[in-house]
Residue frames as qw, qx, qy, qz and C-alpha x, y, z in Angstrom:
[[0.409, 0.355, 0.816, -0.205, 4.33, -71.14, -19.02],
 [0.095, 0.154, -0.479, -0.859, 3.17, -70.68, -22.63],
 [0.105, -0.441, -0.874, -0.176, -0.48, -71.40, -22.02],
 [0.314, -0.325, 0.004, -0.892, -3.67, -69.46, -21.42],
 [0.069, -0.242, -0.906, 0.342, -5.87, -70.47, -18.49],
 [0.374, -0.364, -0.317, -0.792, -9.62, -69.93, -18.69],
 [0.011, -0.178, -0.833, 0.523, -11.73, -70.00, -15.53],
 [0.385, -0.171, -0.347, -0.838, -15.44, -70.13, -16.26],
 [0.197, -0.333, -0.901, 0.196, -18.75, -71.33, -14.89],
 [0.211, -0.756, -0.481, -0.391, -22.01, -69.82, -13.63],
 [0.135, -0.706, 0.234, -0.655, -22.31, -67.15, -10.95],
 [0.659, -0.576, 0.249, -0.415, -21.39, -68.01, -7.38],
 [0.987, 0.007, -0.144, 0.069, -19.08, -70.98, -7.98],
 [0.655, -0.636, 0.178, 0.367, -15.85, -69.26, -6.97],
 [0.705, 0.572, 0.129, 0.398, -14.37, -68.04, -10.27],
 [0.040, 0.931, -0.171, 0.319, -13.02, -64.82, -8.79],
 [0.615, -0.668, 0.415, -0.057, -11.25, -66.46, -5.87],
 [0.904, 0.065, 0.342, 0.249, -9.88, -69.25, -8.08],
 [0.569, 0.743, 0.043, 0.350, -8.53, -66.77, -10.61],
 [0.181, -0.904, 0.321, -0.215, -6.61, -64.86, -7.94],
 [0.767, -0.433, 0.470, 0.053, -5.00, -68.04, -6.61],
 [0.840, 0.330, 0.307, 0.301, -4.04, -69.17, -10.11],
 [0.316, 0.898, -0.081, 0.296, -2.62, -65.74, -10.94],
 [0.405, -0.802, 0.426, -0.104, -0.42, -65.89, -7.84],
 [0.832, -0.207, 0.500, 0.121, 0.77, -69.43, -8.58],
 [0.728, 0.336, 0.443, 0.400, 1.36, -69.07, -12.33],
 [0.278, -0.349, 0.151, 0.882, 2.55, -65.45, -12.49],
 [0.216, 0.512, 0.730, 0.398, -0.63, -64.35, -14.19],
 [0.146, 0.156, 0.070, -0.974, -2.65, -61.34, -15.13],
 [0.313, 0.431, 0.818, -0.218, -6.44, -61.56, -15.33],
 [0.126, -0.028, -0.459, -0.879, -8.55, -60.68, -18.36],
 [0.444, 0.237, 0.550, -0.666, -12.22, -60.14, -17.59],
 [0.122, -0.085, -0.821, -0.551, -14.69, -62.17, -19.69],
 [0.055, 0.591, 0.738, -0.322, -17.92, -60.89, -18.17],
 [0.232, 0.543, 0.443, 0.674, -19.77, -58.62, -20.60],
 [0.284, -0.886, -0.312, -0.194, -21.35, -56.51, -17.84],
 [0.634, -0.642, -0.011, 0.431, -18.14, -56.02, -15.84],
 [0.534, 0.354, 0.240, 0.729, -16.63, -54.25, -18.83],
 [0.040, -0.771, -0.249, -0.585, -18.61, -51.19, -17.71],
 [0.175, 0.192, -0.493, 0.831, -17.74, -48.72, -14.96],
 [0.348, -0.176, 0.306, -0.869, -20.05, -48.23, -11.97],
 [0.845, -0.120, -0.294, -0.431, -22.02, -51.46, -12.50],
 [0.080, 0.492, -0.785, 0.367, -20.56, -52.95, -9.35],
 [0.485, -0.117, 0.702, -0.508, -23.09, -54.61, -7.07],
 [0.812, 0.319, 0.162, -0.462, -25.37, -56.00, -9.76],
 [0.723, 0.525, -0.445, -0.059, -22.46, -57.62, -11.59],
 [0.879, -0.454, 0.076, 0.125, -20.77, -58.98, -8.43],
 [0.528, 0.743, -0.277, 0.305, -17.66, -57.16, -9.61],
 [0.767, -0.140, -0.362, 0.511, -14.42, -57.94, -7.80],
 [0.276, -0.960, -0.050, 0.030, -13.55, -55.37, -5.13],
 [0.328, 0.817, -0.421, 0.218, -10.17, -53.66, -5.15],
 [0.401, -0.597, 0.645, -0.258, -9.01, -55.38, -1.96],
 [0.909, 0.045, 0.393, -0.136, -9.96, -58.78, -3.40],
 [0.691, 0.688, -0.220, 0.012, -7.55, -58.33, -6.31],
 [0.812, -0.478, 0.183, 0.280, -4.57, -58.81, -3.97],
 [0.191, -0.713, 0.415, 0.531, -2.42, -56.71, -6.29],
 [0.539, 0.159, 0.738, 0.373, -3.11, -58.85, -9.35],
 [0.123, 0.285, -0.304, -0.901, -3.45, -56.84, -12.57],
 [0.455, 0.480, 0.734, -0.154, -6.93, -57.00, -14.10],
 [0.040, -0.131, 0.482, 0.866, -7.72, -56.08, -17.71],
 [0.279, -0.258, -0.629, -0.679, -11.01, -55.12, -19.40],
 [0.338, -0.604, -0.693, 0.201, -12.82, -54.44, -16.16],
 [0.100, -0.838, -0.217, 0.490, -14.24, -50.95, -15.49],
 [0.502, -0.033, 0.489, 0.712, -13.09, -50.38, -19.04],
 [0.039, 0.386, 0.506, 0.770, -15.98, -48.49, -20.62],
 [0.270, 0.079, 0.333, -0.900, -18.56, -45.92, -19.56],
 [0.403, 0.319, 0.830, -0.217, -22.13, -47.21, -19.59],
 [0.490, 0.732, 0.169, -0.443, -23.07, -44.97, -22.52],
 [0.104, 0.592, -0.677, -0.425, -20.34, -46.42, -24.76],
 [0.926, 0.225, -0.111, -0.282, -21.04, -49.19, -27.25],
 [0.166, -0.550, 0.818, 0.029, -18.88, -52.27, -26.78],
 [0.873, 0.222, -0.172, -0.398, -19.38, -55.30, -29.00],
 [0.936, -0.153, 0.284, 0.141, -18.01, -58.83, -29.24],
 [0.678, 0.617, -0.015, 0.399, -15.88, -57.48, -32.09],
 [0.040, -0.861, 0.303, -0.406, -14.37, -54.86, -29.77],
 [0.750, -0.535, 0.367, -0.131, -13.74, -57.46, -27.07],
 [0.941, 0.176, 0.160, 0.240, -12.02, -59.81, -29.50],
 [0.479, 0.738, -0.126, 0.458, -9.76, -57.00, -30.79],
 [0.231, -0.808, 0.349, -0.416, -8.85, -55.59, -27.37],
 [0.866, -0.393, 0.285, -0.120, -8.51, -58.95, -25.65],
 [0.919, 0.258, 0.044, 0.294, -6.11, -60.38, -28.22],
 [0.286, 0.777, -0.269, 0.492, -3.88, -57.31, -27.98],
 [0.501, -0.685, 0.377, -0.372, -3.77, -57.78, -24.20],
 [0.975, -0.120, 0.185, 0.018, -3.11, -61.53, -24.43],
 [0.777, 0.480, -0.094, 0.396, -0.20, -61.03, -26.80],
 [0.032, 0.792, -0.331, 0.512, 1.28, -58.32, -24.57],
 [0.733, -0.540, 0.322, -0.259, 0.98, -60.50, -21.44],
 [0.974, 0.077, 0.122, 0.173, 2.65, -63.44, -23.18],
 [0.541, 0.690, -0.181, 0.445, 5.37, -61.18, -24.58],
 [0.179, -0.749, 0.410, -0.489, 6.21, -60.10, -21.04],
 [0.355, 0.218, -0.882, 0.221, 6.53, -63.70, -19.90],
 [0.396, -0.057, 0.567, -0.720, 3.33, -63.71, -17.87],
 [0.060, 0.236, 0.961, 0.131, 0.30, -66.02, -17.99],
 [0.380, -0.157, -0.186, -0.892, -3.02, -64.70, -19.33],
 [0.029, 0.253, 0.923, -0.290, -5.92, -65.90, -17.16],
 [0.301, -0.228, -0.401, -0.835, -9.31, -65.31, -18.77],
 [0.028, -0.226, -0.839, 0.494, -12.09, -65.22, -16.18],
 [0.392, 0.165, 0.096, -0.900, -15.84, -64.90, -16.60],
 [0.469, 0.245, 0.826, -0.194, -19.09, -66.41, -17.67],
 [0.533, 0.660, -0.002, -0.530, -19.79, -64.75, -21.02],
 [0.791, -0.001, 0.573, 0.216, -19.18, -67.71, -23.29],
 [0.608, 0.736, 0.229, 0.189, -19.33, -65.82, -26.57],
 [0.033, -0.949, 0.313, -0.018, -16.64, -63.45, -25.37],
 [0.612, -0.472, 0.621, 0.131, -14.36, -66.34, -24.43],
 [0.768, 0.309, 0.525, 0.196, -14.95, -68.10, -27.73],
 [0.422, 0.896, 0.070, 0.119, -14.45, -64.94, -29.81],
 [0.236, -0.880, 0.410, 0.044, -11.22, -64.21, -27.95],
 [0.518, -0.472, 0.707, 0.096, -9.55, -67.60, -28.22],
 [0.737, 0.270, 0.608, 0.117, -10.78, -69.33, -31.37],
 [0.291, -0.223, 0.498, 0.786, -9.43, -68.73, -34.86],
 [0.232, 0.646, 0.629, 0.365, -12.20, -66.76, -36.44],
 [0.201, -0.041, -0.038, 0.978, -12.49, -63.08, -37.14],
 [0.110, 0.764, 0.587, -0.244, -15.41, -60.82, -36.39],
 [0.308, 0.355, 0.274, 0.839, -15.99, -57.71, -38.45],
 [0.024, 0.299, 0.341, -0.891, -17.08, -54.28, -37.30],
 [0.081, 0.582, 0.737, 0.334, -20.72, -53.71, -38.15],
 [0.149, -0.092, -0.149, 0.973, -21.42, -49.99, -38.34],
 [0.324, -0.308, -0.429, -0.785, -25.04, -49.82, -39.53],
 [0.038, 0.070, 0.786, -0.613, -26.75, -49.63, -36.15],
 [0.488, 0.238, 0.194, -0.817, -30.09, -48.62, -37.64],
 [0.318, 0.151, -0.810, -0.469, -30.42, -51.63, -39.95],
 [0.313, -0.250, -0.916, 0.034, -32.52, -53.61, -37.48],
 [0.129, 0.026, 0.392, -0.911, -34.50, -50.80, -35.83],
 [0.586, -0.034, -0.277, -0.761, -37.73, -51.79, -37.57],
 [0.693, -0.086, -0.710, -0.095, -37.64, -55.27, -36.02],
 [0.668, -0.633, 0.180, -0.348, -38.65, -56.27, -32.50],
 [0.199, -0.536, 0.815, -0.096, -36.27, -58.48, -30.53],
 [0.726, 0.104, 0.640, -0.229, -38.69, -61.39, -30.98],
 [0.729, 0.663, 0.037, -0.166, -38.69, -60.88, -34.74],
 [0.217, 0.772, -0.597, -0.001, -34.91, -60.70, -34.87],
 [0.471, -0.328, 0.804, -0.156, -34.63, -63.94, -32.91],
 [0.804, 0.362, 0.435, -0.184, -36.92, -65.67, -35.41],
 [0.540, 0.794, -0.264, -0.091, -34.76, -64.33, -38.25],
 [0.093, -0.653, 0.747, -0.077, -31.64, -65.69, -36.53],
 [0.618, -0.108, 0.758, -0.180, -33.06, -69.14, -35.86],
 [0.780, 0.558, 0.218, -0.180, -34.40, -69.44, -39.42],
 [0.408, 0.814, -0.414, 0.010, -30.95, -68.48, -40.63],
 [0.345, 0.429, -0.767, 0.330, -28.91, -70.43, -38.08],
 [0.779, -0.455, -0.222, -0.371, -30.79, -72.91, -35.87],
 [0.709, 0.045, -0.527, 0.465, -27.56, -73.89, -34.10],
 [0.066, 0.351, -0.314, 0.880, -28.04, -70.75, -32.01],
 [0.566, -0.514, -0.416, -0.491, -31.31, -71.90, -30.44],
 [0.779, -0.527, -0.305, 0.148, -29.70, -73.07, -27.18],
 [0.645, -0.012, -0.110, 0.756, -26.78, -70.62, -27.23],
 [0.065, 0.260, 0.057, 0.962, -28.19, -67.14, -27.84],
 [0.062, 0.417, 0.671, -0.610, -30.65, -65.70, -25.32],
 [0.177, 0.581, 0.670, 0.428, -33.86, -64.89, -27.20],
 [0.164, -0.929, -0.320, 0.090, -34.19, -61.68, -25.13],
 [0.470, -0.579, 0.207, 0.633, -30.64, -60.43, -25.71],
 [0.532, 0.823, 0.154, -0.127, -31.05, -58.14, -28.70],
 [0.009, 0.850, -0.490, -0.194, -27.37, -57.25, -28.90],
 [0.448, -0.289, 0.835, 0.136, -26.24, -60.90, -29.00],
 [0.660, 0.484, 0.569, -0.077, -28.93, -61.76, -31.56],
 [0.411, 0.894, -0.072, -0.161, -27.78, -59.01, -33.90],
 [0.175, -0.693, 0.677, 0.176, -24.14, -60.05, -33.48],
 [0.579, -0.012, 0.813, 0.066, -25.03, -63.63, -34.41],
 [0.606, 0.702, 0.359, -0.105, -27.03, -62.49, -37.46],
 [0.211, 0.910, -0.308, -0.182, -24.20, -60.27, -38.64],
 [0.357, -0.499, 0.773, 0.163, -21.61, -63.00, -38.16],
 [0.659, 0.260, 0.704, 0.042, -23.65, -65.44, -40.22],
 [0.501, 0.843, 0.156, -0.121, -24.16, -62.87, -43.00],
 [0.051, 0.878, -0.452, -0.151, -20.47, -61.99, -43.09],
 [0.183, -0.487, 0.852, 0.065, -19.07, -65.52, -42.87],
 [0.737, 0.107, -0.449, -0.493, -21.88, -67.77, -44.10],
 [0.602, -0.070, -0.774, 0.182, -21.53, -69.94, -41.02],
 [0.570, -0.726, -0.367, -0.116, -22.76, -70.05, -37.44],
 [0.054, -0.776, 0.408, -0.477, -21.23, -67.99, -34.66],
 [0.849, -0.404, 0.289, -0.179, -21.45, -71.20, -32.63],
 [0.362, -0.547, 0.718, 0.233, -18.50, -73.59, -32.64],
 [0.828, 0.447, -0.202, -0.271, -17.81, -75.38, -35.91],
 [0.954, -0.150, 0.160, 0.203, -15.69, -78.48, -36.29],
 [0.675, 0.504, -0.003, 0.540, -13.22, -76.48, -38.36],
 [0.175, -0.917, 0.135, -0.331, -12.74, -73.83, -35.64],
 [0.793, 0.023, -0.396, 0.463, -9.34, -74.08, -33.97],
 [0.472, -0.822, -0.133, 0.289, -7.87, -72.45, -30.90],
 [0.366, 0.865, -0.200, 0.279, -5.47, -69.60, -31.55],
 [0.087, -0.677, 0.609, -0.404, -3.65, -70.26, -28.31],
 [0.512, -0.020, -0.841, 0.175, -2.66, -73.27, -26.23],
 [0.409, -0.425, 0.125, -0.797, -5.46, -73.07, -23.69],
 [0.224, -0.153, -0.920, 0.282, -6.57, -74.91, -20.55],
 [0.430, -0.434, -0.251, -0.751, -10.29, -74.51, -19.85],
 [0.155, -0.088, -0.832, 0.525, -11.26, -74.80, -16.18],
 [0.430, -0.464, -0.361, -0.686, -14.93, -74.86, -15.20],
 [0.038, -0.049, 0.763, -0.644, -16.20, -74.61, -11.62],
 [0.526, -0.280, -0.519, -0.613, -19.58, -76.10, -10.85],
 [0.241, -0.070, 0.780, -0.573, -21.92, -77.43, -8.20],
 [0.102, 0.379, 0.913, 0.115, -25.18, -79.37, -8.24],
 [0.047, -0.512, -0.450, -0.730, -28.24, -77.56, -9.58],
 [0.468, -0.750, -0.464, -0.064, -30.12, -77.27, -6.29],
 [0.568, -0.513, -0.123, 0.632, -27.11, -75.79, -4.52],
 [0.312, 0.134, 0.301, 0.891, -26.41, -73.45, -7.44],
 [0.174, -0.645, -0.489, -0.561, -29.96, -72.14, -7.44],
 [0.548, -0.734, -0.346, 0.203, -29.83, -71.59, -3.68],
 [0.530, -0.275, 0.058, 0.800, -26.55, -69.71, -4.10],
 [0.137, 0.371, 0.411, 0.821, -28.07, -67.53, -6.83],
 [0.343, -0.755, -0.478, -0.289, -31.13, -66.71, -4.73],
 [0.597, -0.659, -0.202, 0.411, -29.02, -65.84, -1.68],
 [0.489, -0.027, 0.185, 0.852, -26.63, -63.83, -3.82],
 [0.019, -0.610, -0.406, -0.680, -29.45, -61.61, -5.02],
 [0.513, -0.791, -0.333, -0.014, -30.54, -61.04, -1.40],
 [0.641, -0.406, -0.012, 0.651, -26.94, -60.12, -0.52],
 [0.322, 0.297, 0.313, 0.843, -26.76, -57.68, -3.43],
 [0.243, -0.775, -0.398, -0.425, -29.90, -55.97, -2.18],
 [0.631, -0.707, -0.186, 0.258, -28.39, -55.68, 1.31],
 [0.599, -0.202, 0.152, 0.760, -25.21, -54.21, -0.22],
 [0.067, 0.612, 0.049, -0.786, -27.16, -51.47, -2.01],
 [0.326, 0.194, 0.761, 0.526, -28.25, -52.87, -5.38],
 [0.138, 0.794, 0.591, 0.031, -31.51, -50.91, -5.44],
 [0.128, -0.887, 0.018, 0.443, -29.73, -47.60, -4.82],
 [0.380, -0.310, 0.600, 0.632, -27.09, -48.46, -7.43],
 [0.272, 0.407, 0.754, 0.437, -29.71, -49.05, -10.12],
 [0.015, 0.877, 0.461, -0.137, -31.86, -46.09, -9.08],
 [0.272, -0.671, 0.179, 0.666, -28.90, -43.75, -9.49],
 [0.205, -0.033, 0.688, 0.696, -28.92, -44.58, -13.21],
 [0.062, 0.615, 0.764, 0.184, -32.71, -44.55, -13.53],
 [0.127, -0.841, -0.311, 0.425, -32.97, -41.13, -11.90],
 [0.154, -0.569, 0.361, 0.723, -30.51, -39.78, -14.45],
 [0.709, 0.565, 0.125, -0.403, -32.64, -41.16, -17.27],
 [0.019, 0.548, -0.781, -0.300, -29.89, -43.46, -18.54],
 [0.874, 0.202, 0.318, -0.306, -31.25, -46.14, -20.86],
 [0.264, 0.620, -0.693, -0.256, -28.19, -47.77, -22.37],
 [0.767, 0.126, -0.581, -0.240, -27.88, -51.42, -23.38],
 [0.353, 0.136, -0.824, 0.422, -26.19, -52.66, -20.20],
 [0.222, 0.002, 0.536, -0.815, -28.95, -51.16, -18.05],
 [0.700, 0.159, 0.022, -0.696, -32.00, -52.12, -20.07],
 [0.814, 0.238, -0.484, -0.216, -30.62, -55.57, -20.88],
 [0.293, 0.360, -0.793, 0.394, -28.51, -56.63, -17.91],
 [0.644, -0.451, -0.615, -0.049, -29.92, -58.99, -15.29],
 [0.472, -0.433, -0.438, 0.631, -30.39, -57.12, -12.02],
 [0.066, -0.244, 0.053, 0.966, -30.79, -53.81, -13.81],
 [0.254, -0.175, -0.594, -0.743, -33.59, -54.33, -16.33],
 [0.391, -0.489, -0.780, -0.002, -35.90, -55.82, -13.68],
 [0.276, -0.528, -0.413, 0.689, -35.41, -52.90, -11.29],
 [0.026, 0.060, -0.294, -0.954, -35.95, -50.43, -14.13],
 [0.342, -0.393, -0.718, -0.462, -39.40, -52.02, -14.57],
 [0.412, -0.556, -0.623, 0.365, -39.99, -51.55, -10.83],
 [0.198, -0.362, -0.115, 0.903, -38.94, -47.88, -10.85],
 [0.151, -0.078, -0.486, -0.857, -41.20, -47.30, -13.85],
 [0.514, 0.018, 0.406, -0.755, -44.12, -48.64, -11.84],
 [0.646, 0.177, -0.563, -0.483, -44.72, -51.69, -14.02],
 [0.771, -0.162, -0.614, 0.049, -44.05, -54.31, -11.32],
 [0.600, -0.789, 0.042, -0.124, -43.63, -54.46, -7.55],
 [0.035, -0.744, 0.657, -0.118, -40.25, -54.61, -5.85],
 [0.692, -0.198, 0.674, -0.168, -40.99, -58.17, -4.75],
 [0.835, 0.489, 0.245, -0.060, -41.76, -59.15, -8.34],
 [0.378, 0.848, -0.369, 0.042, -38.60, -57.44, -9.59],
 [0.277, -0.598, 0.740, -0.135, -36.41, -59.35, -7.14],
 [0.801, 0.078, 0.575, -0.143, -38.14, -62.62, -8.01],
 [0.732, 0.680, 0.024, -0.037, -37.48, -61.91, -11.69],
 [0.096, 0.806, -0.582, 0.057, -33.79, -61.22, -11.02],
 [0.531, -0.336, 0.767, -0.132, -33.49, -64.59, -9.30],
 [0.812, 0.356, 0.444, -0.128, -35.45, -66.40, -12.01],
 [0.576, 0.802, -0.156, -0.026, -33.53, -64.76, -14.87],
 [0.111, -0.722, 0.680, -0.064, -30.23, -65.48, -13.12],
 [0.685, -0.111, 0.711, -0.111, -31.15, -69.15, -12.80],
 [0.776, 0.571, 0.257, -0.073, -32.17, -69.34, -16.46],
 [0.308, 0.867, -0.393, -0.014, -28.94, -67.62, -17.46],
 [0.391, -0.525, 0.755, -0.050, -26.91, -70.17, -15.51],
 [0.794, 0.206, 0.567, -0.081, -28.69, -72.96, -17.38],
 [0.636, 0.772, -0.001, -0.014, -27.84, -71.36, -20.74],
 [0.040, -0.818, 0.574, 0.002, -24.26, -70.92, -19.63],
 [0.626, -0.247, 0.740, -0.013, -23.91, -74.64, -18.96],
 [0.778, 0.509, 0.367, -0.033, -25.37, -75.41, -22.39],
 [0.397, 0.887, -0.237, 0.008, -22.88, -73.09, -24.04],
 [0.249, -0.704, 0.664, -0.028, -19.84, -74.26, -22.09],
 [0.713, -0.092, 0.693, -0.041, -20.59, -77.93, -22.68],
 [0.739, 0.539, 0.398, 0.074, -21.14, -77.54, -26.42],
 [0.399, 0.902, -0.039, 0.161, -18.80, -74.72, -27.33],
 [0.017, -0.809, 0.543, -0.226, -15.74, -74.95, -25.07],
 [0.761, 0.124, -0.623, 0.130, -13.39, -77.77, -24.08],
 [0.354, -0.671, 0.321, -0.567, -14.05, -77.41, -20.36],
 [0.526, -0.019, -0.800, 0.287, -12.69, -79.63, -17.60],
 [0.484, -0.664, -0.161, -0.547, -15.20, -79.37, -14.74],
 [0.347, 0.081, -0.733, 0.580, -14.41, -79.28, -11.03],
 [0.451, -0.706, -0.518, -0.171, -16.98, -79.38, -8.24],
 [0.017, 0.647, -0.308, 0.698, -16.52, -76.45, -5.87],
 [0.573, -0.320, -0.670, 0.346, -15.81, -77.50, -2.29],
 [0.167, -0.787, -0.099, -0.585, -17.56, -74.75, -0.36],
 [0.757, -0.647, -0.078, 0.032, -16.45, -76.15, 2.99],
 [0.577, -0.555, 0.347, 0.488, -12.76, -76.05, 2.04],
 [0.562, 0.807, -0.017, -0.179, -12.09, -74.14, -1.17],
 [0.133, -0.707, 0.668, 0.190, -8.39, -75.01, -0.93],
 [0.650, 0.031, 0.757, 0.055, -9.33, -78.55, -1.95],
 [0.613, 0.723, 0.317, -0.041, -10.75, -77.18, -5.19],
 [0.119, 0.914, -0.355, -0.155, -7.71, -74.98, -5.74],
 [0.407, -0.470, 0.770, 0.144, -5.39, -77.97, -5.29],
 [0.696, 0.323, 0.641, 0.022, -7.43, -80.11, -7.70],
 [0.488, 0.865, 0.097, -0.067, -7.34, -77.43, -10.36],
 [0.048, -0.846, 0.514, 0.135, -3.61, -76.75, -9.91],
 [0.585, -0.224, 0.770, 0.122, -2.80, -80.46, -10.14],
 [0.678, 0.555, 0.481, 0.028, -4.76, -80.67, -13.37],
 [0.308, 0.938, -0.142, -0.078, -2.99, -77.62, -14.81],
 [0.301, -0.688, 0.646, 0.137, 0.44, -78.91, -13.76],
 [0.656, 0.012, 0.746, 0.113, -0.26, -82.23, -15.47],
 [0.587, 0.673, 0.434, 0.117, -1.18, -80.45, -18.68],
 [0.058, -0.889, 0.239, 0.386, 1.71, -78.03, -18.95]]
């Protein structure tokens, strides 16, 4: 099979389980496309796959970096393409799984990012000011780049400066690989209920202790001060908000993120959507496999 399979969608729709089933059926190896799951030890807050859930399937770019290491879209593009080419060379199927749309796009589309080494160039600007600079420069990013995600904003500014075009999809952008894009979805009300319950489950599994272990060690790296589930609890530990408020913010920010994900996927990727059957997930698996088989 000389194709790449992408499994994407918002949190809680079954991407992890689907990817394992597809890897077993199509002799695949999984490449993580979740920006937070790149980092070690961020387990509960990122809903990272557990070792027993992998069922022996090889996973790449997960638990890949320490939380104090910088890792950019440029780095992901470089590392991911090396891995894809190696998987294909060995006769296996690369299966890219995750919800970070910019990572997926950078990995698979024919455009090159450049390493930007001047980290202090934007220190004088607030995140709000940088977002205004980006939108004035490239208004195509208004529904794609989170106005609170400083790292993504800077990446988009740098890309525009280096290439004189938007980091968002252009009509001239072409796929580097023969790719099938699979998206799992559910209706908005159900998705929001799933997100809210998922946060409650994370708390029961030890999310607060996980985040506090970093806070107590005075670790203030980008994944922790910018990642949903971590930044809100940092505000709680600092005494700025109550625990109840922090958990409400995690749920709210997760819902907003899911909305932005849909906007990105629908405008930037060629996704074929499948409604997740939560009562019998095998139905969803069969639908997806039939679609893939018909497009081989």
